[in-house]
Structure formats: structure tokens, C-alpha cells
C-alpha positions in Angstrom: -13.2 -10.8 -12.9 -13.6 -7.5 -14.8 -11.7 -4.3 -13.9 -14.9 -2.9 -12.4 -15.3 -5.9 -10.1 -11.6 -5.8 -9.2 -11.9 -2.1 -8.4 -15.0 -2.7 -6.2 -13.3 -5.6 -4.3 -10.0 -3.9 -3.9 -11.3 -0.5 -3.0 -9.2 1.1 -5.8 -10.6 2.8 -8.8 -10.4 1.4 -12.3 -8.2 4.4 -13.1 -5.8 3.4 -10.3 -5.7 -0.2 -11.5 -4.8 0.9 -15.0 -2.1 3.3 -13.6 -0.6 0.5 -11.5 -0.5 -1.7 -14.5 1.1 1.0 -16.7 3.9 1.8 -14.1 4.6 -1.9 -13.5 3.1 -2.4 -10.1 0.7 -5.0 -11.5 2.0 -7.5 -13.9 0.2 -7.8 -17.2 -3.3 -8.8 -16.2 -4.8 -11.7 -18.1 -7.3 -11.0 -20.8 -10.5 -12.7 -21.6 -11.7 -13.9 -25.0 -13.0 -10.3 -25.7 -9.6 -8.8 -24.9 -10.8 -7.2 -21.6 -8.7 -7.4 -18.4 -9.5 -10.5 -16.4 -8.3 -10.2 -12.8 -7.7 -13.3 -10.7 -7.9 -13.7 -6.9 -4.1 -13.7 -6.8 -4.2 -10.2 -8.4 -6.5 -9.0 -5.6 -4.1 -10.4 -2.9 -1.3 -8.5 -4.6 -3.4 -5.3 -4.7 -4.2 -5.6 -1.0 -0.5 -5.8 -0.3 0.2 -2.8 -2.5 -2.6 -0.9 -0.7 -1.0 -1.6 2.6 2.4 -0.5 1.4 0.8 2.7 0.1 -1.2 3.3 3.3 1.9 3.0 5.4 3.6 5.6 3.3 5.9 3.6 0.9 6.7 5.8 -2.1 5.5 4.6 -5.4 9.1 4.3 -6.7 9.9 1.8 -3.8 6.7 -0.1 -4.5 7.8 -0.4 -8.2 11.2 -1.6 -7.1 9.6 -4.2 -4.9 7.3 -5.3 -7.7 10.2 -5.6 -10.1 12.3 -7.7 -7.6 9.2 -9.9 -7.1 8.9 -10.5 -10.8 12.6 -11.4 -11.1 12.0 -14.4 -8.8 13.0 -16.1 -5.6 16.7 -15.2 -5.8 15.6 -11.6 -4.9 14.1 -12.6 -1.6 16.8 -11.1 0.5 16.7 -7.8 -1.3 12.9 -7.7 -0.9 13.1 -8.5 2.8 15.7 -5.7 3.3 13.4 -3.3 1.4 10.5 -4.2 3.7 12.6 -4.1 6.8 13.7 -0.5 5.9 10.1 0.5 5.3 9.0 -1.2 8.6 11.6 1.0 10.4 10.1 4.1 8.9 6.6 3.0 9.8 7.6 2.2 13.3 9.3 5.6 13.7 6.2 7.3 12.4 4.0 5.4 14.8 6.2 6.4 17.7 6.0 10.1 16.6 2.2 9.8 16.2 1.9 8.3 19.7 3.8 11.3 21.1 1.6 13.7 19.2 -1.5 11.9 20.5 -0.3 12.3 24.1 0.1 16.1 23.5 -3.4 16.3 22.1 -4.9 14.3 25.0 -3.2 16.6 27.4 -4.6 19.7 25.7 -8.1 18.1 25.6 -8.0 17.2 29.2 -7.0 20.8 30.0 -10.0 22.1 28.2 -12.3 19.6 29.9 -11.0 20.7 33.3 -11.5 24.4 32.4 -7.9 25.2 31.9 -7.4 26.9 28.6 -3.7 26.7 28.1 
């Protein structure tokens, strides 16, 4: 599929896809007979995973590290798992903090609804 189709289906812009390719997050995408990028379904699955990493706050440098380890093969599985476990801990901590923040907001909203303005 073309870069425009991959952008539409992934929710990322064509500019972002080119950037991800340039910094090594996406392996060299196949080319069609005209020399244009030709994305495969596997590329879209990888983009979905990258989007989830980014949405959960993983820094680009860590994403690049993960992508590099993935390219190096199965013998890097433990290192990739450790990287994801570390990221999961950060995400979990952030969720806990956001849950506490939400409780404070709910408390304040309830006060306003009940006519207490504190």
C-alpha cells in the first residue's frame, strides 16, 4: 500500500512515517516497481505498536533502542522484555498518579455541585 494509504490506516501522517523510517523506527519499507514505498500489513502492525509505545510516553530514543534490538533478532528477546517491563512500570506509576488526580478533581466538582466553593 502507498504511504498515503498507510498514513490513513495507521492514523500517522506521511511526514511521521518518513521520519520514523529516517530514524530507524521502521525498517526499510519495500518499494514497488516505480520506486515508491510499498507498506505491508506487517508494517501497519508494527506502526500500531509504535503508536501505543508513544501514546504511553515512551521516549523516541527508547523506541529506537527497542526497534534496533528487534532487528537484531530473537537473541535480544530478554533485553526487549526488560525494556518493556521498565516502561510498563512507568506507565503503571503514571496511571496511579492520574487516578489520584482524578479523585481530587471529582472531590472539587462534587463540592461545586453541592454549593460549597472550596
